[in-house]
Residue, then its C-alpha position, 0 to 999 in steps of 0.5 A: e095137697t092137704g089131707r082131710g084129717v089135717i083140715r078137720e083138726a085145724i077147724r076143731a082148733l079154731k072152733q075151740k078158740g071161739l074163732i069159727e062156728i060150724r053151721k049145719g044144713s044146705k048152707g052150712g059150713a065153717y063161718v068166722k065168728q064175731i070175736e068177743v072182747t073177752n077172747v081178745s083180752e084173754s089171748l093177749a093176757l096169755f101171750l104176755k104171761q108166756h113171755q115172763i115180762d118183768p113186773d117193773h115193765i108191766a107197772e111202767f106200761r100201766e102207768s103210761i097208759d093210765h096217764t092217757i086214759t085219765t086225761l081222755a076220761i076227764a075230756r070225754a066222759d059225762a058227769e054221770t059216768k064220772q060220778n059212778l067212778v067216784d061212787k065205786a071208789t068210795e065203796f072200795n075205800t069204805m070196804i077197805a077201811q074196815e078192820n081185818t079181824a079173825e071174826a070179820p076178815l076182809d073179803m080179798v076176792k071182793i077187793g080184787e073184783l072191785d079193783r078190776e072194776l075200777n080199772i076197767m071203768l076208767a078205761q071205758m071212760s076214755g071212749n077208746p075201746v082199744f084201751e079197754w081191751i088192753m086194760r082187761a088183758l092186763q087185769l086178767g094177766f097181772s092183777s096179782y101185782d095189784y094184790t100185793l098192795y092189798e096184802d099189807p094193811e098200810y098199803r091197802r088203806a093208802t091204795a083205796a084212799n088214792w083211788q077215791e082221791t083220783a076219782q074225785h079229781i077226775a069228776a072235778n075235771e082236774p087233770l093235773r091233780a088226777l095225774a098226780s094221784s095216779g102217779a102216786h099209785y104207781t110209786m106205791l105199786k113199784r115200791r111194793i113189787e120191789q119189797h115183794s121181790q126181795n122177800s121172795k128171794 
C-alpha cells in the first residue's frame, strides 16, 4: 500500500511540472491540466541537452526538418504570412547590416530573439504543430549554436542576407531556390561550429 506521504510528494512534483492543478471545494482534487506548448518544448529541450548530443547531429537534424518545413510553408502558408516572414527577415538583415562599434554596439540579445522568431514563424507556416513544438525545443536548447554565426562579422552579415533571400524565395513560391538557400545556411553553420570547436580545444 502506498503511503500518503509518497502520494503527496508525487502530487507536489506533478504540480511543479505544471501537469496537474489542485482544485478546492466539494468537487476538488487533483486534475490533469491542459499542457501548454511551452511545457512540451521545455521538457524536450531539457531531455536533448541532458544527452549531450553532438552539435553536428543537431545541425543535421535541423537541416532535415527545415527542408520539410520550407516545402510545407510554400505549399500551405498564405501570401500575407509569407510577406510577414519577408518583413521580419528584412528587419533582421537591416539590423545586422549596421556597423558594430563601441559607440553603437549591436544588440546581440535582440539579434538572438529575431533569429528565434524567424525560425518559429517558419515552423508555424508548415501548418503542422509538431514542427513548431520541436523547433521551439531546438531554439530553447541549442540556439547557442546559431549564435556562433553572429559572433563573427562576416558570418553575421552572410547569415542575415541568407535569411532574407530564403524568405523571398518562399514568398515567391520557389521551392528549389528556397531549399538551396536553406542548405547554404547549414553549410555556414556546420563550418562555424567546426571552427568554434577547434578554437575551444
